C-alpha angles and dihedrals in degrees: 000000000000128000095264092055091050089049091050093049093049090048089051091049089049092050091050092048089050091050090047091051093050091050091050090046091053092049091050092048091051092048091048092047090053092046090050090048090055093045094050094054094041088054091050091051093047092050093050092047089049091053092050089042089054091057090047093048099037113069094188093053092046090051090049093051091045090050093048095046091048090059096246119152113266122212116232094268094047090048091053092048092049092049089052091050091051090046088057091054093046092047091057093052091046090052092054090049089055090050090051091048089054091048093245095124133034129250091255092054091049092052089046089054091052096043096078097045090048088058089050093049089062087077110089096225095046088046091050088055091050090052089062093058111118092213100092095188093051092044090052094047090053101040101038108083091223095028100114094040090051091048095047092047091050090059095058 
């Protein structure tokens, strides 16, 4: 073989190596994306479970939520605690919305994330706290009965 043939063979091997590397990189990115997707939703679920577990394990917090939901008057400290608790709930839903907007979670997962907060928003005091949120889009998605469905449908 002459020098040109060797050069052509080595260039071909280099090209095939490059193609193989790109394929491997694509597979790795896909695997990492799927792993991140799972981790994101598991983190959301864990946070939601922790918030609910906090109510189950903390008698004072449970009493506060029961008092707030029953419509009893809250003192300023209780009112602030309840507002913080609502904010935690809303923050979780907002985080899932950002994940959906970034195409990290599916439409079903976004709907699931809003389902629980929509149930909570049926309570007048919880709803009143939601109405004070500065984020108009998020507020609408929670309070409008079809808000999340309209939003999700508008994206596709």
